[in-house]
N, C-alpha and C positions, 0 to 999 in steps of 0.2 A: 737444240737452238742455239746458235752462235752468233755473235756481231763482229764485224770487221770494219775497218776504216780503208776507204780507197781514195786516191787523189785524182782519178780520172773516170768518167763514166764509160770510156772505152772498154773498160774491165767488166762491164756488166752488158749482157746480151740485151739488145733494145727491145725485142718482143717479150722477154721475161719481165723487164722493167715496166713496159707498158701495160702488160697484162693486169698489173695492180693499180693502174691510174683510174680514179672514179670519174664518171660523168664526162669523159673525153676532156678533162680539164687541161687546156693547152700548155700551161706554164710548168706542169710536172712531167710532160711527155719527155721521153729520152731525147727525141729529136731537138726540142728546144734547149734542155739544159746542156746537151752535148755540143749544140752549135755555139753557145756562149764560150765553152771550154776551147773548142778547136778553130774558131774563127777570130781569135785575138781580142775578144771583149773582156776577159777577165786577166787582163795584163796588170804588170806592176803598178801602173799609175791608178788603176780603179781599186786595187787592194782587195779583190775576191779571191781566196785560195782554197780550192775545193778540198773538203775534208769529209767526204760522204760516209754515212754509217749505213751499212747493209746488214740484214739479218737472214741467215740461211738455215735450213735444216740440215740434218747429218748427211744427207745426200747432196748437198750443195744447192738445193732448190732455193730461189729467192722468195723469202717470206714477207719481207718489209724493207723499207729504206727511209732515209731522211737526207734530202739535199742540205748539206751543211758546209759553211765556209768559215774559214779563219780570216779575220778582218783586222787590218791595222789603220783603219779610219772608219768613218761612218757615212761615206758617200754612197748614194744609190740604194738607200734603204727606206726612205719615206716615213720612218719613225724616229723622230728626232731625238738623239740623247747627248747632243754636245755639252749641254749643261752638266750631265753626269761625268762626263769626260773631264770637264773643266774642275769639278769638285774633287775628282781624284787627284788631278795635277796640284791642285792647291794643297793637298795633304802629302805631297811628295810620292804618290802612289802612280802606278801605270795602269790606265784603263785599257790600253791596247797591249797585246792582242785581246780579242774578244771572239766568241764563236757565235754565228748568226744562222738560224735555221730559216731560210727566206728564198725567195726567187730573186735573183740579182736585177736591180733597176726596175722593178715590177710590184707596185703597190695595189694587187689584186686579191681580194679574199678568196680563200680556197683551201683544201687539204694541204697540210705541210709534211705529212709523211704518207708513205704507201703501206697498205695492209691488205690482206686477202678480203675479197667481197664477202665472204660468208665464214662460218665456223666459229667454234667457241674460244679459240685462242687469240682473238683480235686484241683483247685487252692486254694479255701477257706479251705480245709482241710490241705493242705500243709502249708498255712499261719497260721492255727491255731496250727499245730504241732510246727512250728518254733517258734512261740511266746511262746508257753508252755515251750519249752526247754530254752528260755532266761529267762522266769519269774522264772523257777527253779533255774538258775544259780544265779540270785538276791537272792532268798529265802535261798540257801544254803551258800551264801557268796563266791560263786566261782569267781576266777579272770577272767574266761574266758569260752568260749563255742567254741568247734572245730567239724567241719565235715570232716572226713578223707576218701579220695578217692571216692567222690561222681561222678556219671556220669554226662554228659553234661547237662541234663535236671535239675537235682537236683542242680548243680552248679550255673545255671542261675538263679534259684529260690532264692538261698542263697545270690548271689551277688545283686539281686534286693532288699533282705531284709536288706542290709547294711553290709553283711559279707565281710572281706578282702579275696582275692582269692590268694592263694599261688600255684605256679607251680612247679612240680617235673618232673622227667624223668625215665622212665622204658624202657625195651626192649621187644616188642611183635613181634609174628610171624602171618602173614596173608595169609590165603589160597586163592590163585588166580584160584581156580578150576583145581587144579592139578590132573590128573588121578592117578598118583602114585608118590612115593618118587624120583625116577629117573627123572621124569619130573620137580619137584621142583629143583633137582640138576642142571638140564639143564638151569635153569634161571640164575645160578650163574657163575661168572667169573672163569676161569679155575683153579687158584690157590686156591680158597675156596672150589670148587667142589672136587679137588683132595684131600684136607686136610680133608674134612668130610669122604670121602671114606676111608681114611687111619685110621682115628680114629674109624670108624665102624668096619674096619678089625681087629684093635688091640684089641677092645672089644670082638670080637667074636672068637678070637684065644687063649682065656685063659681057655679052657675047661668049659666055662660057658654056662648055658641054660638060656635064658630069657623068662619069662612068664608074659603074661598081663592078669589081672583078675579084675572083679569089686568087690566092697566091700562084697556083698552078698555072694561071693564065697570063702571068706577067712575064715579060721577056727580060733579059739581062739589062737592056737599055731602060726599060721601065724601073728597074730596081735602082739603076744609076741615078735617075731623075728623083726617085723617093728619097734616097740616101742624102742627096743634096739638100732637099727640103728639110729633112730631119736635122741635118748638121746646122743649116741656117738657124732653126729655131733655138738650138743650144748655144750657138755662138752669140746670137742676139742677146741672150740672157746671161752671157758670162759663163756658160757652163761648158762641161767636156762631154762631147758625144761619144759614149763608150762603145755603141754598138756599130759594128763594122759593115760595111757594103757586103762583104762576104757572108756574114751572118744572115742578113735579110735575104740574099739570094738563096742561101741553103735552106732556109725555112720555107721559102716559096716553093722549093722543090720537094721538100720532105713532109711539111704540114699541109701543103696544098689547100684543101677545102677549109682547113682550120684558120686561114689566114684571109683577111678581107681588106681590100684597098679601095678607097673611093678617090677617084682622081678628077681634078678639074682641068679641062683642056680649054686653051684659047688657039684658035687657028691651028687645031690639031696638035698643039705642043703643051705638054704639061706645065701648069703653073702652081698647082698645089695638090696636096694629097693627105689622106689620113689613114692610118693604119689600125686595124682592130684584130682581135682574135676570137674564136668561137669555141664554147663547150657545147654539150647537147641542148642547154637551155639558156645560155648566157652570152651576151657579147661583151667583150672587154675592149674599150677604145684605149689605145696606148700612145701613138705618136702622129704628130702632124707637123706640117711645114708648107711653106709657100715661097714663091719667087718675088712677089709683090704683094702690096696691100690691096685687097678687095673687099668692098664693103659687105659685112655679114658673112663672108664665105666660110670663115672659121666655123660659125654656128652651124651652117648648112652641111659642111663635110663632117664635122666631129660630132654632132647632136642630131640634127633632123634626119640625115641619110641613115644614121645607125637606128634611130627610132623606127623609120619606114622599113628598115630590113628586119628588125625584130617582129614587127606586126605581120610583114609578109611571110616570115618563116616560122611564126610561132614561138619564138624565143621569149622567155618569161622576165628577164632582167636585162638591163644595160648598165655597166659599170664603165663611166667615161674617163675614170682616171682620178688622180687625187686633187683635193682642194677645188676651190671655185664657187662662191656663193651665187655667182651670176647664174649657175646652173638652175637654181630653183625656180626662176621666173620661166624656165623652159620645160618644166615637167619633172626635174630630177629632185627628189626629196632627200633631206638629211638622214644618213643612215650610220649608225654606230659601227666602228671597226675596232678590232682588238689586236693586241700584241701581249707576249708572256715573257716574263724576265726573271732571271735567277743570278744573284750576284755572290761571288765567292766570299767576300768579306762580310761577315755578320752584321758589323756596325753600319756599313753602306747599304746592306740589304734593308735594314731597319729605316735608314733615312730615306731611300727610294720608296718604301712602303708608305712612309708618312707623306712624301711628296704626292704619290698617287691617290692617297685619300683625300687630298685637297685638290688635286686636278681633275679626277674623275667626275665629281658632282658639277664643276664648272663645265666640263665638255658636255655632260648630259643637259644641262641647263641651256647651254648654247644651241644644241640641236632641238631642243623643245621650242626654244624662241623662234628659230628659223621655221620650224613646222607650223607655227602660227601663222606664217606668212606664205604658206604654200599657195600655188596659183589654182588649186581645184575648187570647183564649185560646191562639190559635196565632200564627204569624208574620204581623204586620200588613201592610196593603197598602204 
């Protein structure tokens, strides 16, 4: 068993890589990660430099891998460590470069390394991958190594390996086996149920037609419209839209049924759209944009259409993206997320551990407080 560093996923066969992806998790698919590299998303301005770790047996067969990136900033991560970087700078130390095991621009919980589905050597492969990432951090003079949004299994591995665990909070929807959308509404208190019906009515009375399609059904022109909407959202917030038109078009062609786009049309012309991705059991809402303001259309495309899709297709969970307390009133409940951190400097590692010891109870209390205001009539999922 040997580990190697590669700077491009083109060096790994897509079928070998995807063979190790669990639950059809879309963001670890070779198609997704490779499109980021080949379609101009990880350019110098965004600061993501691939340093993927792969593990092979003596015959060159892929046993495991970690999508890993050398970073010279903290953009596109959604786990905010700017204060840590400032602390380093105040002491005359460099926080960048750092290493990040994450999906660029994607705050979605999931597996953060690839392992064989069965066998007794899974733990050994995971340990080898973690150690290789840490050794690379030493070799490249990195201040730190970070794993962002790992699932529970991977988080436990990292904690046993000595990583500090940080807690965050998002808002997720859970399918309780609803036969239809009205059955979901029936679980809510009257005030929230009426509000959702009002918002859906407002979105449907604007001469709008709403169409749900998979990525393989979209034309090049459809993707052009979507990318314009996507860029509008980022420009309005003063942010840089890192994902290119070519990236979305390529994913539509290669991931196809794992890509979902809900579009609002007015007089047969797109005016807004929301993009999501699918695993076997989860819908991941990612991007949205519009050409003009329409009352409650954001809620309809980004939340209610997604919930309807999950109910119709038997998906168990809907992650609509980061942040947003307003999601609680629409059935999305506070859900703890995690990241794992290792800092090379022992004193800063102690300082961050002390910071997390104070931050974690505050985040947990925040989630519990919000849970007390959930919109469900009985015990929520």
